[in-house]
N, C-alpha and C positions, 0 to 999 in steps of 0.2 A: 654388123647391125645387131646380131643376137647378143654380142658382148655388151654393146651400148645399152640395149634394152634390159639386160640382166643387171647392169650396174645401176640403171635408173630405178629398177624395182627394189634393189638392195638399199639404195640411199635416198629414195624419194622422201622418206620420212625425215631424213636429215636436212634435205633441202627445204621442205615445208617448215620444219622446226626452226631452222636457221633464219628463214624469212620472217616467220612470226616473231622470233626473238629479236630480230633487228627492228621490227616495228615498235617493240617495247623499249629496247635498249638505246636506240639512237635518239629518240626524243628525250628520254631521261638523261642521257649523257650530255646532250646539248643544254638541257635545263641546268644540270649540275655545273657545267662549264660556265654558263652565263652567271650563275649564282656566285661562283668563286671569283671570276674576273670582274664581275660587277663591283666586288668589294675593293678592287684595285683602283677603279675609276670608271665613270660612266662611259668613257670612250672605249673601254676595253671589253665591253659586252660582246661585240662581234668576234673578238679573239677568243672569248669564252666558248662561243658556239663552235669555232674551229678546234679549240682544245678538246671539247667534248667529243666531236666527230673523230678527230685523230686518235683520241684515247680508245674509243669504241673499236676503231679499225685495228690499231696495233695490238691491243689486248685480245681482241677476238681472233686475230690470226696467230699470234705467238703462243699464248697460254695453252690453247688446246693442242697445238703442235708438239709442245714439250711436255705438257701434262698428260695424265692418263685417265682422267675422270670423264666418262661418257656423259653427254648431254649438259655439261657445265658451260654456262655462258659467262664470260668475263668482260666487264665493262666498268666505266667510271661509276662510283657508287656513293651512297649517302655518307658513310664514314669519311671517305676521302674528301668529299665536298665540305663536310663540317670542319675537319681539321685545317684544310687549306684556306677556307674562308676566315676562320679565326686567325690563322697565321697572317693572311693578307691584311686584315683589319688592324692587327697589332702593329705591323710594319708601317702601315699608312699613318697611324697615330704617332709613330715615332718620327715621321717626316721623311721616310725613305721614298725615293722617287719611284713612280710606277714602273719604269723599265727595270729597275733593280729588283723590285718586288717580283716581277714576272720571272726574272732570271733566278732569283733565290728559290722560287717555287719549283722551277725546273730542276735545280740542284737537289732540293728536298725530295722530289720524286725519284731521282736517280739513287740517292742515298737510301731511300726507303726500299727500293728494289734490291740494293746490295745487302741490306740487313735481312731481307726475306730469303735471299739465296743462302746466307750464312745460317739462318734458322733451319732451312731444309737440310743443309749439309751436316749440321750438328745433330740432326735427328730429333729436334724438339717438336717438329710438326706431328709426329706420330702419337704424341700424348693426347691429341684431340680425339683419338679413337676410343678413349676410355670415358667419354661423356655418356652418362647413363641415359636410358631411354626416356624417363620422365622429363629430363632436361631437354632432350631433342624434341619431344612432343610439345612441351610448353613453348619452346623457342619457335617451333614451326607454327603453332597456333598464334603465338604473339605476333610473329611477322605477318601472318595472314590478316589479323585484326588491324595491325598498323597500316597495311596496304589498303584495306577497305576504308579505314578512317581517313587516310590521306587522299583518297579518291572521291569521297563523298562531296566535298565542295566543288571539285571540277565536274563531277557527274551532274550536279544540280545547277552548274553555271553560276555559282556564287562569286562575288568579287575576290580578287587575289588577297591572300592573307587571312581569309575567313576560316575559322576552325570548324571541324565536323559537327560539334555539338551546336555551335551557334548557327550553322547552316541548317541543321534539322529543326531548330526552334524558330527560325525566321523564314517562313515560306515566301515572304515578299521578295527575298533575294533570289528565288529560284527562276530559272529560265526554262519555260515549258519545252522549248525546242531541244535544248540539251537533254532534258529528262526523257523526252520521247526517243531521241537518238540512242541514248545510253540504255534505256529499257529494251529497245529492239535488239541492241547488241548483246545484252545479257541473255535475253530470251533465245536469240539465234545461237549463241554459243552453247547454252545448255541443251537446246533441242538438237543441234548438230552432233554433239558428243554422244547422244543416245540413238539418233536415227540414221545419221550419215557417217560412214566410217572412212570413206575415201578422201574426203576433204577435212583437213584439220579444223577442229571446233573454233580455234582462234581466228583462222582465216575466214571462216564462215561468218563469225561475229563481226569482224572488221568490214567485210563486204556488205553485210546487212546494214551496218551503221552508215557506211558511205552512201548506199542506195537511199536510206531514209533521209540523209542530209540533202541529197539531190532533189528528192520529192519536196522537202520543206523549202529548199532554195527557190523553187519555181513559184512559191507563194510570197517570197520576200526577195526582191532583186538585190538588196544590199548584201545578201549572203553569197552572191556570185562574184564578189570582189574579195581579194586576198588581204589587202591592206586594211588594218583596223577591224578585221573580222574576229570577234571574240570566241566564235564557236570552233575554229580550226587552229592547228598548230602555228601556222604562219611561216614566213620566210626564215630559213636557217641562217642566212647571211654568210654563205660559204662560197669562195671562189678559189681557183687554182693559184692566182697571184697572192691571195691572202695566206694560203698554206706556206708557200715558199718564203715569203717575207717573214712570217712568224718564226720559221725554223732558222733562217740565216741570221736574223737580227739577234736572236738569243745567243747563238754560238759565237758571234762576233764580239759579244760583250762578256763572254765567260772568263776571259783573262783579267777582268777588272775585280773579280772576287778575291778576297784575301783568305789565307788559311784560317785565321781566327773566325771569319764569317762562316766558313764551311763547318768548322768545329762546333759553332753555336747551333748548327742545324741538326747535329747528331741526336740530341734529345727528342726533338720533334720527329725525326726519322724513326727512332725506336718506337715512339708512341704510334705513329701512323702504320709502321710495319706490323706491329702487334694487332692493331685493329683490323687491318686488311687481311692478315693471315687468319685471324679468328673468323672473320666474316666469310672468307672463302671456305675454310674447312668446315664451318657449321653448315654451309650450303651443301658441301660434299657429303656430310653425314646425313642430311635430310634426303639427298638423292639416293644414298645407299639404302636408307629405310624404305623409300618408295620403289626402288628398282631391284632390291635384293642383290646389290653389288658391293664391292669393297674397293675403296680408293686407296691410293698410296699417298699418304699425307705429306711426307718429306718431298717426294717428287713434285707434288702439286704446288707446294710452297716455293720450291726452286723455280718452277715454270712461271708462277705468278710474279716472282721477283724479277726474272729476266724480262718478262712482258712489261712490267712497270718501268724498268730501266729504258727499254726501247721506246715506250710510249712517251716518257718524259724527255728523252733525247730528241724526239722529233716534234716536241711542242705539245704533246697530248697530256691529258690528265691521267694520273694513276688510278687504279681501281682494284676490284676483287671479283671473285665469283659471286654473282648477284642472284638473289633468291627469285625475284619476280620473273626476270628474263629466262632463268633456267627452268622455272615451272612452266612458263609458256612454251619453251622449247620441248620440254618433256610431253606436255599434253597435246602438242601438235604433231607428235609421231616420231620425234628424233630418237635414234638408237645409239649413235656413236659420237665421238668427239669431232667427227667431220662437221657436225651441225654447228659447232662453235666456229670452225674456220669459215663455213658458209656465212654465218652471221657477220664475221669480220669483213669478208669481201663485200657483202651487200651493204654494210655500213658505209664504206668508202664510196661505193657506186651510188648509193642513195644520196649521200652528201654532195657528190660531184655532179651526178647526172640526173638523179630523180628528186632533187631538192624540191621542185615545184609540186610533184605528186605527193611527197610526204607532207608538204606544207598544207595540203587540202584535207588531210585526215582529221576528222572531228575530234576535239579533245574529249568529248563525252564518250566516244567510241573506245578510245584508249582507256579511259577510266572504267568503262564497263568491262572490258577485257581483264583489267587488273583486279576489279572487284570479284570476278569469277575465279581468277587465280587465287585471290585471298580466301575466298570461301572454300575452295578445294584444299587449301593448305591447312585449314583448321582440322586438327586431329580429334575425332570424336571417340576413338577407341578408349581413351582413359576414363570415359564416363562409366565404363563397366567396373572400374575400380570402386565405385560407390556401392556396388552390390554386396560387397563383403567388408566387414570391419577390419580385416587384416590388411586390406589394400587402400583404405581411406587415406592413410598418411601419404601413400604414393601419389594419390590424386591431389593431395594438398601441395606436393612439390610442383606438379604440372600447373596448378592454379597459381602458385606463388610466382613461378617463372612468367606466366602470362601477365599477372598483375604488375610485376616489376618492369616487364617489357613495355607495357602501356603507360606506366606512370614515370619511369626513370629513363629507360633505354635498353636496347638489346644487349649491349655489352654488360651492363649491370645485371640484366636478367640471366645471362649466361653464368656470371660469377655467383649470383644468388642460388641458381639451380645446382651448380656444382657443390656449393657449401651445404645445401640442404641434402643433396644426394650422399655426401660424405657422412653427414649426421645420421641419415637413415642406415647407411652401411655399418657405422659404428653401433647403432642401436641393434641391428640384427646380430652383429658379432657378439655384443655384450649379452644379448638375450639368448643366444645359443649356448650350448654346453661344450666345454673343452674335454669332457670325459666321454669317451666312446664306450668303454667297458671297464668294469672293475671285477676282478676275479682273484682267486688264490692259487698258489702253487699246487695245492692238493687237488684242485679241479682241473689242472692243465698238465701237460706232460712235455718233456723235452724230447729231443730226437734219440736220446739214449733209452733203450728199452730196459726196464728194471724187472728183476725177478719178482715173483708174487709177494714174497715176504717184505721186500723193500717197498713195493707199491702200497702195501697196507700201511707201512710206517709213514710214507709220504702223505697218504690220505689223512692220517691222524695228526701229523705235525704241519701239514701244508697250510693250515689257516693262519699260521704265524708269519707267513710270507705273502704279501699282497702285491697284486699287479694292477697298475693303472695304465690303460691304453688311452693316450691323449690324442686330440684331433684339432683341426682348424688352426686359427691364428692365436698364438700366445703373445698378447700385447698388453698395453696398460689398461685396456678396457676389460680384459679377462683375467688379469693378474690376481685380483682379489678372489675371484671365483676359483681360480686354480689353487690358491693356498687353502681356501675353505674346503675344497675337495680332498686335499691331502691331510689336513690337520687332524681329523679323527684317528688316523692310523699312526701318526708320528710318535705317540706316547706308548703304543702297545706292540706294534709290529717288530719282528726281528729282522726282516729284510723288506726293502721297498724297491720295486721294479717299476720304472717308467718307460713305456714303449712309445717312442716318438715317430713311429713310421708314418703316421697320418698328419703330422704337424706341418703346416704350410709356411709358417713364418714365426719369428720370435723377436721380441725386443728386450731391452735391458730391464724394463720394469718386471716383465714376466720371469726373466732369468733371476732377478733379485728375489722373487718369491720362492724359486727353487733353491736358491742359496740359503734362505731362511729355513726351509725344510731340511736342507742338508745339515745346517748347524744344530737344529733340534735333535736330529737323529744322531749326530756325532757325539752329543752329550751322553748318549746311552751306548756309544760305540756300535751303532747300527749303520751299515753301509747303504748308500744310495746307488742303485744300479740303473744306468741309462743305456737303453738298447735301441737299435735301428736309428742311430743318429746319422742322418744323411750328410754327405759331404757337399751336396748341391741341392738347395731348395729351389722351388719354382722361381723365386726372386733372384737366384744366382748366388745366394749367400752360402758359405760353408758353415753348417750348423755346429759341427764339432768344434771348429776353430772359434766360432763366436761364443759358444758356451764356456770354453776354457778361458778365453780372454775376459769373459764377464765374471769369472770366479769359480766355476765348476771344474777345477783342475783334477787331473787323474794321477797326480804325483803323490797323493797321500792315500790313506786307507778309508777315506770317507766317501769317495766317488769312484765308481768303476764304469768304464765304457765297454759294452759287449756288442758284438756285431748284429745279433738277432735276438728275438724274444726267446727262442728255444735255447740259445746259448746261455741267456741269463737264467732261465729256469733250471738248466742243467747245473749252472754254477751254484744256485741256491740248494738244489737237491743234494749235491755232494756234501754240503755243509750240514744239511738236516740229517743226513745219513752218516755223519762223521764218526759216530761212536759204534758203527757196525763194521766188523772186519771186511775189508774189501778183497775182492777176488780178481781184480783187473790188473794185477801186477804183472808186467811183462817178463819178470825174472822167474816166475813160478813155472814149474814143469807142466806139460800138457796133461789135461784131465784124462783119467781112465773112464771106461764106459759106464761103470757104476757110479761115477761122480757127476755124470750129466744129469741135469734136472729131470729129464724124461724118465730116467731109469733108476733114480734113487729108490732104494728099498727092494730092488729086484733080487731074487735068489741067485747064488753064485753059479749054479748049473745053467740057469736061464741066461745069465750074462755070457757064459761060454758059448752058448748057441747063438746069441745075438752077435757076439764079436766075430763069429765065423761068417756072418752075413754082411758085415760092413767093411768098407775099404778105408785105409788111412791115406789122406792126401794133404798136400801143403800148397799154400799160395804166398807169394811175396807181396809186400805192401804195394798197393797200386794196381795189382792184377785183378781182372774181372773174373768173378766166380761163375756168374751166369748173367745173361743180358735179356732185355725185354724181347719177347717173341721167341725165345729159345724153347724147343720142344722138351728139353730135359725136365724130368719130374723128380729128381733125387731130393732127399732130405739131407741137409747139411747140419751136423752137430759140431759146435765150436769147442774144441779142446783147448785152444790157446789163440790169442789175438783178438782183433776186432773186425767186424764187417759192417759196412755202411750200405744201406738200401736207398736207392734213388728212384723216384717216380716222375712221370710226366703228366701234366694236366692237359687233357685234350690232345689232338693231333698236332704234332710239330711244336709242342710246348717245350720250354727249357726244363732240364732236369731239376728236381727239387729234392732236397734231403728229407727223407721220410723218417728213418729210424737208424739207430746204431745198436748192434748186438755184440755182446762180449762173451767171455769165457763161461761156458756152461749153458748158453742159449742155443737156439737153432734158427735157421733160415730155410726158406723154400717149403714151408709146411703146407701152404694152400695148393701149390702145384702137385705136391705129393699126394694130397687127398683127392683133388678133382681132376687130375691128369690133363690140365689145360696148359697152353703155353705161358711162359713167364710174363707177368705184367709189370715187373720192375727190374732194375739192375742191382746186382750185389757186387760190391767192390771191397777188396781187403784194405783196411785202413792201416793195419800193422800185419806183420808176418803171421799167417794163420796155419794152424794144424787142425784138421777136421776128420771126423768120422762121416763117411758118405754112404747112405743107404738108398739103393735104387729100388724102384717099384718091383722089378723082377726078383731081386733078392728077398724082398719082403713077402712076395707071393710064395716063394719057396719055403720061407720060414713059417708062414701061416698054414701051409699044408700039414706040417708036423707038429707045430706048436700053436694051436688055435688060441689058447688062452694068452700066450705071450703077445700074439698079434693083436688080440682084442684089447689088452691092457695098453699096448703101445698106441693104438689108434685112439683109445679113450683119453689117455693123458694128453696126446697131441691135440685132440679136439678141445679138451678142457682149457689148455693153455692158449689156444687160438681164440677161444670164447672169451677168456679173460682180457686178452688184448682188444678184441672187438668191443666188449662191453665198455672198456675204458675209452675207446675211440668214440663210441656212440654218446657217452656222457659228455665228452668234450665237444662234439658236434652240436649236441643239444644246448650246451652253454653258449656256444657261438651264435646259434640261431635265435636265442632268446634275447639277444642284445642288438 
């Protein structure tokens, strides 16, 4: 008992939601079916009622079972009714017999389902996830207004075929009884949603409408009769015998169709499949917006396709995820897709067993419920877009989608919204800047640490080498801006570096602009350096491969590809310092103590005392000199070779190349001065010979040679200060952009 009680508590909302959705979906399905089959012939209207009920049953059971979208109600819908009605009218005009028309509609429904299954398996359905919010908002509001407009004539009791505007302007067509019933339904639905939480608002509204009808019926005995009663739904015309005959008759005639006839249906099947898939996925997107969930588009389209195949196979109408029934389901407390299955079961039960009860539901009551649903579907949040000039254009997209939905149709509204959203996106991309930062090599540094004299030369010559850090999308909309950004430097710079680390995409037009820049530079024999060219962009494209195929080849001296910006700066630095004798030759002998930068100019006797305090050690390439966290505080003076320093950003971060020191430099200076554990790793890049001075040996030296110790610490602090000053300048440059 406890398990049953717990299950009821968990799924009571699904039961109530499924019941409320059935009360909306079943009458609408029956109406759609009658509309479609009425075009075949007057005698086929009862079969239309059967087809609508069968469609609501099959779609309601199968689609939520295979799909994964919670609260989605699948039933025969307006797009399906419109296409099938036009299809039936065309065949009737061609003189096709009514049984053949019914049979071909069955095959059309099956083909439509097959196409939807293929759409899902091919992954096309997931494209609907990229529909922008203004389009979804406008579509939702447009559907809400259409629902309200379609229900106004029924709400007022106007004659069939009367439009909403004509209904509002001709009060003589109003039926006060329907207006009272509808008004009570609307009031009860709104009041219940605010005051009563245990009973779904839709159920409360329907109950209030039924009660009002009963009260009015006591004053008018004609309302106690079902036949010819304009205020209620009326008989559904469904019997068990009709179901079986409908199914068996169609399948007995299936062999009469020729391959050519089936092939002629493919075009209509493609159209109908596209409409139903879009209608379903738009409803899913709206549900996602309202429930903060995420549906699986491909899975849902496959589920809808299988459901349409099954529905058509048993004589039902095809359909899609319907907005109105899904909103009723949601607002009535549904939580999972079980509510859709409940709706499917209740549809067949209502059609077979409760047809008389459903027949007595007032039309104005259903209209009132749908009007409330339509009001709640109108998204008022975009009105805030009017508060700022920067978002007025976004509001215009919402307004345009609503306008097209009301004047042309929902499918055209979706297309118009997507086109407008694309235009807005292009406007934002074109209006943004592709340049993140412009700097010069003299303001930046590579990972190779330079001696003081070389750093001064680079600062003086560095303005001849410019660095452009690009960002965003390089495409036809930003190609002209890209070239204008580069153009002022093309005639003066000696080296041009483009950092593509933050580039998200590129097209041929933008690459053509880079090719033009390359050609202008090549006339002066100036190279174009491209760095951080990723092999995989967010869109999956290999940027290096694309650039080379588009013309930026690396097989000549006009274009160079370098892995990082630091590597590109180092490449330029080597050439800016090309006329300075280099000291990084691996064939040179190890430096003596007096040749080390720290001790240049020291007296010979001082060097003798110093050499007695240092040890000579060697490391092979790849060996670790010290590691992060080591307590060692020794100072390492590089006599020969190269040392790479690696650091980590934060805890657990991946190692990052900070600097490289060569012949005559030193590493470990901070630990030597502050006696704290190492903060970085030092690794020998090439075989290294070093002088190693420990703090203990330095203390012994300082006791007898205080001046020597003072000079050593002073020079060490000065060189560390130069490094720190350069680092601060570079950090300031980065923060200013």
